[in-house]
C-alpha beads as a LAMMPS data file, in Angstrom:
LAMMPS data file: protein, C-alpha beads

160 atoms
159 bonds

1 atom types
1 bond types

-500.0 500.0 xlo xhi
-500.0 500.0 ylo yhi
-500.0 500.0 zlo zhi

Masses

1 110.0

Atoms # bond

1 1 1 328.790 263.605 -220.588
2 1 1 332.080 264.738 -221.798
3 1 1 335.121 262.627 -221.442
4 1 1 338.072 263.509 -219.618
5 1 1 340.591 264.667 -222.411
6 1 1 343.590 262.933 -222.275
7 1 1 346.979 265.500 -221.087
8 1 1 349.300 264.205 -224.233
9 1 1 351.733 266.908 -223.338
10 1 1 352.304 266.133 -219.889
11 1 1 353.059 262.196 -220.446
12 1 1 353.157 261.235 -224.132
13 1 1 354.200 257.675 -223.474
14 1 1 351.549 257.133 -220.898
15 1 1 348.623 258.183 -223.075
16 1 1 345.551 255.276 -223.622
17 1 1 344.296 255.060 -227.243
18 1 1 340.939 254.112 -225.836
19 1 1 340.699 257.650 -224.046
20 1 1 341.364 259.356 -227.380
21 1 1 338.715 257.016 -229.033
22 1 1 336.138 257.805 -226.213
23 1 1 337.036 261.831 -226.770
24 1 1 336.672 261.626 -230.607
25 1 1 333.323 259.663 -230.363
26 1 1 331.583 261.933 -227.932
27 1 1 333.263 265.076 -229.949
28 1 1 331.779 263.663 -233.377
29 1 1 328.317 262.968 -231.607
30 1 1 328.377 266.797 -230.075
31 1 1 328.934 268.490 -233.432
32 1 1 326.284 268.882 -236.068
33 1 1 327.432 267.794 -239.480
34 1 1 327.948 270.276 -242.142
35 1 1 327.545 268.131 -245.182
36 1 1 326.202 268.242 -247.473
37 1 1 327.725 271.658 -248.562
38 1 1 324.847 272.223 -251.259
39 1 1 322.219 272.090 -248.530
40 1 1 324.204 273.938 -245.949
41 1 1 324.924 277.532 -247.742
42 1 1 322.980 280.016 -249.219
43 1 1 321.869 279.783 -252.972
44 1 1 322.344 282.722 -255.255
45 1 1 319.279 282.658 -257.244
46 1 1 321.039 285.019 -259.949
47 1 1 324.096 282.424 -260.172
48 1 1 322.794 280.996 -263.784
49 1 1 323.439 284.606 -264.750
50 1 1 326.391 285.429 -263.685
51 1 1 327.956 285.691 -267.402
52 1 1 325.057 287.378 -268.716
53 1 1 325.569 291.560 -268.910
54 1 1 324.372 293.375 -266.254
55 1 1 321.841 295.591 -268.372
56 1 1 320.428 292.404 -269.712
57 1 1 319.921 291.024 -266.070
58 1 1 318.136 294.380 -264.982
59 1 1 315.847 294.258 -268.007
60 1 1 314.723 290.661 -267.587
61 1 1 313.816 290.715 -263.775
62 1 1 312.042 294.377 -264.604
63 1 1 309.841 292.890 -267.076
64 1 1 309.467 288.882 -265.110
65 1 1 309.073 290.657 -261.560
66 1 1 308.294 294.433 -262.295
67 1 1 310.873 295.486 -259.992
68 1 1 314.022 297.516 -261.701
69 1 1 316.842 296.753 -259.134
70 1 1 318.136 300.244 -259.875
71 1 1 317.973 303.006 -257.693
72 1 1 315.485 305.648 -258.699
73 1 1 316.339 308.729 -260.322
74 1 1 316.167 310.915 -257.602
75 1 1 318.814 308.963 -255.952
76 1 1 321.120 309.650 -258.637
77 1 1 320.001 313.138 -259.011
78 1 1 320.879 313.907 -255.052
79 1 1 324.086 312.263 -255.927
80 1 1 324.865 314.619 -258.907
81 1 1 328.111 316.547 -258.710
82 1 1 328.768 314.813 -255.378
83 1 1 330.172 312.342 -255.371
84 1 1 328.871 311.448 -258.754
85 1 1 330.639 314.220 -261.127
86 1 1 330.633 314.610 -264.890
87 1 1 333.949 312.815 -265.531
88 1 1 332.441 309.809 -263.737
89 1 1 329.183 310.015 -266.142
90 1 1 331.560 310.556 -269.237
91 1 1 333.769 307.553 -268.302
92 1 1 330.416 305.341 -268.051
93 1 1 329.252 306.541 -271.256
94 1 1 332.684 305.818 -272.658
95 1 1 332.886 302.505 -271.598
96 1 1 329.501 301.048 -272.332
97 1 1 329.977 302.359 -276.101
98 1 1 326.902 304.677 -275.895
99 1 1 326.309 307.213 -278.374
100 1 1 324.737 309.226 -275.569
101 1 1 326.159 312.536 -274.389
102 1 1 326.415 313.462 -270.493
103 1 1 323.797 316.440 -271.194
104 1 1 321.614 313.600 -272.729
105 1 1 321.813 311.506 -269.585
106 1 1 321.329 314.560 -267.344
107 1 1 318.232 315.493 -269.627
108 1 1 316.763 312.252 -269.509
109 1 1 317.564 311.671 -265.556
110 1 1 315.904 314.919 -264.837
111 1 1 312.499 314.479 -266.836
112 1 1 311.923 310.627 -265.695
113 1 1 309.174 310.506 -263.572
114 1 1 308.066 307.565 -261.246
115 1 1 305.003 308.368 -262.002
116 1 1 304.859 306.753 -265.341
117 1 1 302.350 303.910 -265.817
118 1 1 304.369 300.444 -265.623
119 1 1 303.760 297.475 -267.577
120 1 1 302.334 294.787 -265.513
121 1 1 304.890 292.149 -264.762
122 1 1 304.727 288.662 -266.734
123 1 1 303.950 286.769 -263.921
124 1 1 300.919 288.934 -263.395
125 1 1 299.596 288.945 -266.791
126 1 1 300.087 285.232 -267.081
127 1 1 298.174 284.783 -263.626
128 1 1 295.416 287.068 -265.114
129 1 1 295.292 285.098 -268.607
130 1 1 294.749 281.982 -266.633
131 1 1 292.221 283.306 -264.363
132 1 1 290.203 284.564 -267.639
133 1 1 290.771 281.141 -269.056
134 1 1 289.319 279.644 -266.105
135 1 1 286.474 281.726 -266.069
136 1 1 285.520 280.790 -269.806
137 1 1 285.908 277.020 -268.792
138 1 1 283.401 277.470 -266.145
139 1 1 281.148 279.703 -268.092
140 1 1 281.376 276.692 -270.918
141 1 1 280.331 273.944 -268.505
142 1 1 277.516 276.226 -266.919
143 1 1 275.230 278.096 -269.228
144 1 1 273.330 279.991 -266.243
145 1 1 277.040 281.296 -265.371
146 1 1 278.253 282.312 -268.659
147 1 1 275.421 284.698 -269.351
148 1 1 277.042 287.521 -267.829
149 1 1 280.348 286.729 -269.475
150 1 1 278.947 286.298 -272.701
151 1 1 277.100 289.624 -272.377
152 1 1 280.199 291.364 -270.782
153 1 1 282.061 289.894 -273.999
154 1 1 279.617 290.394 -277.027
155 1 1 279.749 293.413 -279.159
156 1 1 276.221 293.346 -279.384
157 1 1 273.850 294.991 -277.096
158 1 1 271.662 292.507 -274.738
159 1 1 268.223 294.270 -275.244
160 1 1 268.678 292.910 -279.334

Bonds

1 1 1 2
2 1 2 3
3 1 3 4
4 1 4 5
5 1 5 6
6 1 6 7
7 1 7 8
8 1 8 9
9 1 9 10
10 1 10 11
11 1 11 12
12 1 12 13
13 1 13 14
14 1 14 15
15 1 15 16
16 1 16 17
17 1 17 18
18 1 18 19
19 1 19 20
20 1 20 21
21 1 21 22
22 1 22 23
23 1 23 24
24 1 24 25
25 1 25 26
26 1 26 27
27 1 27 28
28 1 28 29
29 1 29 30
30 1 30 31
31 1 31 32
32 1 32 33
33 1 33 34
34 1 34 35
35 1 35 36
36 1 36 37
37 1 37 38
38 1 38 39
39 1 39 40
40 1 40 41
41 1 41 42
42 1 42 43
43 1 43 44
44 1 44 45
45 1 45 46
46 1 46 47
47 1 47 48
48 1 48 49
49 1 49 50
50 1 50 51
51 1 51 52
52 1 52 53
53 1 53 54
54 1 54 55
55 1 55 56
56 1 56 57
57 1 57 58
58 1 58 59
59 1 59 60
60 1 60 61
61 1 61 62
62 1 62 63
63 1 63 64
64 1 64 65
65 1 65 66
66 1 66 67
67 1 67 68
68 1 68 69
69 1 69 70
70 1 70 71
71 1 71 72
72 1 72 73
73 1 73 74
74 1 74 75
75 1 75 76
76 1 76 77
77 1 77 78
78 1 78 79
79 1 79 80
80 1 80 81
81 1 81 82
82 1 82 83
83 1 83 84
84 1 84 85
85 1 85 86
86 1 86 87
87 1 87 88
88 1 88 89
89 1 89 90
90 1 90 91
91 1 91 92
92 1 92 93
93 1 93 94
94 1 94 95
95 1 95 96
96 1 96 97
97 1 97 98
98 1 98 99
99 1 99 100
100 1 100 101
101 1 101 102
102 1 102 103
103 1 103 104
104 1 104 105
105 1 105 106
106 1 106 107
107 1 107 108
108 1 108 109
109 1 109 110
110 1 110 111
111 1 111 112
112 1 112 113
113 1 113 114
114 1 114 115
115 1 115 116
116 1 116 117
117 1 117 118
118 1 118 119
119 1 119 120
120 1 120 121
121 1 121 122
122 1 122 123
123 1 123 124
124 1 124 125
125 1 125 126
126 1 126 127
127 1 127 128
128 1 128 129
129 1 129 130
130 1 130 131
131 1 131 132
132 1 132 133
133 1 133 134
134 1 134 135
135 1 135 136
136 1 136 137
137 1 137 138
138 1 138 139
139 1 139 140
140 1 140 141
141 1 141 142
142 1 142 143
143 1 143 144
144 1 144 145
145 1 145 146
146 1 146 147
147 1 147 148
148 1 148 149
149 1 149 150
150 1 150 151
151 1 151 152
152 1 152 153
153 1 153 154
154 1 154 155
155 1 155 156
156 1 156 157
157 1 157 158
158 1 158 159
159 1 159 160
């Protein structure tokens, strides 16, 4: 039930305070609270890296997750000359204090292949290491289970 809103503009001298109190209480009950703010807003996971150079952040993300935040080289090649010009590339090289030339960058861009093998992300390597260690623990506790593991790891042929 919504309270009748008092009409203050018609007769301000005849407004009952209890009408305002009732309307306010009903409004408070009907409107969802928006606090605490830290729990009501989206959190940017890269916020702690906001003062880190973008090149470093991209490199860290590539190592940790295996994903590079940059567009693939084919994207940049498709935009070469329009809208990306030689002047844009020269300015980017100058701004970054790089010793590369425009032709160096274009040569690298054209020779880059997405088919190159990638290193495994750090998280995947840690998972594999943990799984391997857990396999050794199981093998150490159960000699019957350790035979295939020890045979696979042994440089000496099983027939000897």
